[in-house]
C-alpha positions in Angstrom: 74.0 61.0 132.9 70.4 59.8 133.4 70.4 56.3 135.0 74.1 56.1 134.3 73.4 55.5 130.5 75.7 56.5 127.7 73.8 57.3 124.5 75.3 56.2 121.2 73.9 57.9 118.1 74.3 55.9 114.8 73.8 58.2 111.8 73.1 56.3 108.6 74.9 57.2 105.4 73.2 58.7 102.4 73.9 55.8 100.0 72.1 52.4 100.1 75.4 50.5 100.0 74.5 47.1 101.7 78.0 46.8 103.3 77.5 50.2 104.9 74.0 49.3 106.2 75.4 46.0 107.6 78.2 47.8 109.5 75.7 50.3 110.9 73.3 47.6 112.0 76.0 45.4 113.5 77.5 48.3 115.6 74.0 49.3 116.8 73.1 45.8 117.9 76.4 45.0 119.6 76.6 48.4 121.3 73.0 48.1 122.5 74.0 44.9 124.3 76.6 46.7 126.4 75.7 47.5 130.0 74.7 51.1 130.5 74.6 51.9 126.8 71.6 52.7 124.7 71.6 53.3 120.9 69.6 55.7 118.8 69.6 55.1 115.1 68.9 58.2 113.0 69.1 59.3 109.3 72.1 61.1 107.8 73.0 63.9 110.2 73.8 66.6 107.7 70.5 66.4 105.9 68.2 66.8 108.9 66.3 70.0 109.6 66.8 71.6 112.9 63.2 71.6 113.9 62.5 68.1 112.6 61.5 65.0 114.6 65.1 63.7 114.9 66.6 66.8 116.4 63.7 67.3 118.8 64.4 63.8 120.1 68.2 64.4 120.3 67.7 67.6 122.3 66.0 65.5 125.0 69.3 63.6 125.6 71.4 64.4 128.6 74.8 63.3 129.6 77.7 62.4 127.3 77.1 61.2 123.8 78.9 59.0 121.2 78.1 59.9 117.6 79.1 57.6 114.7 78.7 59.0 111.2 80.1 58.8 107.7 81.4 62.3 108.0 84.7 63.7 109.3 84.4 63.9 113.1 85.0 67.7 113.3 82.2 68.3 110.8 79.9 66.0 112.7 80.6 67.7 116.0 79.8 71.2 114.7 76.7 70.0 112.9 75.3 68.9 116.3 76.4 72.2 117.8 74.6 74.3 115.2 71.4 72.3 116.0 71.5 72.8 119.7 73.5 69.8 121.0 76.6 71.4 122.4 79.4 70.0 124.4 83.2 69.5 124.6 85.3 67.4 122.2 85.9 63.9 123.5 89.2 62.3 122.6 88.8 59.0 120.7 91.3 56.3 120.0 89.6 54.8 117.0 90.4 57.3 114.2 90.6 57.5 110.5 94.0 58.2 108.9 93.7 61.2 106.6 96.5 62.2 104.2 95.9 65.9 103.8 98.8 68.3 103.5 96.7 71.4 102.8 98.6 74.3 104.5 95.4 76.3 104.8 94.3 73.7 107.4 96.6 75.3 110.0 95.3 77.3 113.0 96.6 80.8 113.4 97.6 81.7 117.0 96.2 85.2 117.0 92.6 86.5 117.5 90.0 85.3 120.0 87.9 82.3 119.0 84.1 82.4 119.3 84.1 79.5 121.7 86.0 81.6 124.2 83.2 84.0 124.3 80.5 81.3 124.2 81.7 78.4 126.4 80.1 75.1 125.7 78.5 72.9 128.5 80.5 70.3 130.4 78.9 67.3 128.6 81.4 65.5 126.4 80.6 64.5 122.8 82.7 61.7 121.3 82.5 61.5 117.5 83.6 58.4 115.5 83.9 58.0 111.7 82.6 54.8 110.2 85.5 54.9 107.8 87.9 54.3 110.7 87.3 50.5 110.6 85.4 47.9 108.7 85.1 45.8 111.9 82.1 46.4 114.1 83.9 45.1 117.2 86.5 47.9 116.9 83.7 50.4 117.4 82.1 48.4 120.2 85.4 48.2 122.0 85.8 52.0 121.7 82.3 52.6 122.9 82.9 50.4 125.9 86.1 52.3 126.7 84.2 55.6 126.5 81.3 54.3 128.6 83.7 53.5 131.5 85.5 56.8 131.1 82.2 58.7 131.0 81.1 57.1 134.3 84.4 58.1 135.9 84.1 61.6 134.7 80.4 61.8 135.9 81.5 60.6 139.3 84.2 63.2 139.4 81.7 65.9 138.6 79.3 64.5 141.3 81.3 63.6 144.5 78.2 61.9 145.9 78.6 59.1 143.3 81.1 56.4 144.5 84.1 55.7 142.4 84.7 52.0 141.6 88.1 50.5 141.1 87.3 50.1 137.4 86.5 53.8 137.1 89.6 54.8 139.0 91.8 52.8 136.7 90.7 54.9 133.7 90.4 58.1 135.6 94.1 58.1 136.6 95.1 58.7 133.0 92.0 60.4 131.4 91.9 60.7 127.6 89.1 63.1 127.2 89.3 66.9 127.2 86.2 67.7 129.4 85.7 71.3 130.2 83.8 72.2 133.4 81.5 75.1 132.4 77.8 75.8 132.0 75.4 73.1 133.1 73.0 73.8 130.3 73.2 70.6 128.3 71.0 71.4 125.3 72.2 74.9 124.6 70.5 77.3 122.2 70.3 76.8 118.5 71.5 79.7 116.4 70.0 79.0 113.0 66.5 78.9 111.5 66.2 76.8 108.3 62.5 77.5 107.9 61.4 73.8 108.0 58.1 72.7 109.5 58.3 70.2 112.3 56.3 67.6 114.1 56.5 66.7 117.8 59.0 64.1 118.7 58.1 61.3 121.0 59.5 61.3 124.5 62.7 59.2 124.9 60.9 56.8 127.3 58.3 56.1 124.6 61.0 55.9 121.9 63.1 53.3 123.6 60.4 51.5 125.7 62.1 48.4 127.1 64.7 48.1 124.4 68.2 49.6 124.4 68.1 50.2 120.6 65.6 52.6 119.0 65.3 54.2 115.6 63.8 57.4 114.2 62.3 57.3 110.8 62.6 60.7 109.1 63.1 61.1 105.3 65.0 64.3 104.7 66.1 65.5 101.2 69.8 65.9 100.5 71.2 69.3 101.5 74.3 71.5 101.0 75.2 74.2 103.4 78.2 75.5 105.4 78.9 74.5 108.9 81.0 76.8 111.1 83.7 75.4 113.4 83.4 77.9 116.2 86.6 76.7 117.9 88.5 78.2 114.9 86.1 81.1 113.9 87.3 84.6 115.0 84.1 86.3 113.9 86.0 88.3 111.2 82.9 88.4 109.0 84.8 87.8 105.7 82.3 85.0 104.8 79.2 87.2 105.1 80.9 89.9 103.0 81.9 87.4 100.3 78.7 85.3 100.1 76.0 87.0 98.0 73.3 84.5 98.5 72.1 85.5 102.0 73.4 82.3 103.7 75.1 84.1 106.6 73.7 86.3 109.3 74.5 87.8 112.7 72.8 86.7 115.9 71.9 88.9 118.9 75.4 88.5 120.3 76.8 89.8 117.0 78.3 86.4 116.2 78.3 85.1 112.6 75.8 82.2 112.0 74.5 80.2 109.1 71.1 81.9 109.0 69.5 80.6 105.8 71.3 77.3 105.2 69.2 76.3 102.2 70.0 79.5 100.3 73.5 78.0 99.7 74.2 77.0 96.2 74.7 73.2 95.9 78.3 72.3 95.3 79.7 75.7 95.9 82.4 75.8 98.6 83.7 79.3 97.8 83.2 80.9 101.2 85.3 78.2 102.8 88.3 79.2 100.6 88.1 82.8 101.8 88.0 82.0 105.5 91.4 82.8 107.0 91.0 80.2 109.8 89.6 77.3 107.8 86.6 77.5 110.0 83.9 76.9 107.3 83.2 73.2 106.6 81.2 71.7 103.7 80.9 68.1 105.0 80.1 66.6 101.6 82.9 68.2 99.7 85.5 65.9 98.1 88.5 67.9 99.5 89.3 66.7 103.0 90.3 70.2 104.2 87.0 71.7 103.2 85.0 68.6 104.3 86.2 68.9 107.9 89.3 66.7 108.1 91.3 66.9 111.3 93.3 70.1 111.6 96.8 70.7 112.9 96.3 73.0 115.9 100.0 72.9 116.6 103.2 72.6 114.6 103.9 74.7 111.5 103.7 73.5 108.0 104.5 76.3 105.5 105.4 76.3 101.8 108.2 78.8 101.9 108.0 79.4 98.1 104.4 80.7 98.7 105.5 82.6 101.8 107.9 84.7 99.8 105.6 85.3 96.9 106.7 82.8 94.3 103.9 82.2 91.7 101.7 79.1 92.0 101.5 76.6 89.2 97.7 76.5 89.6 94.8 78.6 90.8 95.1 79.9 94.3 92.3 79.7 96.9 91.2 83.3 96.4 91.0 83.0 92.6 89.1 79.7 92.9 86.6 81.2 95.4 85.9 84.2 93.1 85.5 82.0 90.1 83.1 79.6 92.0 81.0 82.5 93.2 80.7 84.0 89.8 79.7 80.7 88.3 76.9 80.4 90.8 75.8 84.0 90.3 75.5 83.3 86.5 73.6 80.1 87.1 71.2 82.1 89.3 70.6 84.6 86.5 72.7 87.3 88.1 75.8 89.2 86.9 79.3 88.1 87.8 81.1 90.5 90.1 84.7 89.2 90.2 86.9 91.0 92.6 84.7 94.0 92.9 82.5 92.8 95.8 83.2 91.3 99.1 86.9 90.5 98.5 89.1 91.6 101.3 92.6 93.2 101.0 93.9 90.0 102.6 92.7 88.0 99.6 93.8 90.6 97.0 97.2 91.0 98.5 98.0 87.9 100.5 101.8 88.7 100.6 101.0 91.8 102.6 98.4 90.3 104.9 98.8 89.8 108.6 98.5 86.0 108.2 101.8 85.8 106.4 103.6 87.9 108.9 102.3 85.7 111.7 103.5 82.6 110.0 106.9 84.1 109.4 107.2 85.2 113.0 106.2 81.8 114.2 108.8 80.1 112.0 111.5 82.4 113.2 110.4 81.7 116.8 110.7 78.0 116.2 114.1 78.3 114.6 115.3 80.4 117.6 114.0 77.7 120.0 116.2 75.2 118.2 119.3 77.2 119.3 121.2 76.3 116.2 
């Protein structure tokens, strides 16, 4: 961490709601008054172009980061990742309670995740949701806790840095999930949105003698998918299903969002066909699609669906096919229904490997109970 500073990124919301603006400003001012903390205020994270002024400035940051947004924290983390700011998930104590029982939000235990093949650097990124509290001090207290923890973690990485008693008190029971891996802090971006860019000022110029700085950029509202690579298994179902050229494959043969702005506004169809719930649309009204926290353990299964009972409503596959056809028609193209890009897993979910894995896991759990 340069000069022992923790950088807090405050990302403004899209609306002009005065209460939201007041909360953002109060948190920025109070956090900037903390020792060893600097605050960078930026526009809404999701709308920013990769090569714009804001991301050029953000990629100059080193060390651990705290990001505060109006998005679900999982979505915010992977938006940063797709734009070249990579790191490990930091555990936070100020969280938003989400009531979301969507069974498709579960993580299947099989198949290798993309992050195992592409380790992220050792820096830790802590993401906070503005919706977790209406009290600025709650965020300031959490930032202060993270700042102390971050110093302790940095000292552990660098034995030449002396540990203070305050650091040791927090380090004995660490709450973050820091991974010791590559030392490349900025990483490499994997998308090209085709936006022009202007040079961003150096951080020293941006902050000057102040601990709070702002970047004025005025992006248009956008709609595109964000991939959670901790869940993605590179199965390629999304690229087969999407017919608008949004997805591509990088030089490592990994799925990427290649042409983000080709995505049809309001269409979340590809997220419904992803077997791992790895595709996020941060602005969608459904929490499971917008990046709500996922259950990486435990097993929540609707047994009636598991054994093939009919649904009262439309299933995910039917909804995805309908949504895609609607967008094709709006674009002046022909609807394709089930004829294109629909896998056997979607057409015959009762026969797919995912159901077998769920049933096996359920049986294993029942066996473990030794009833």
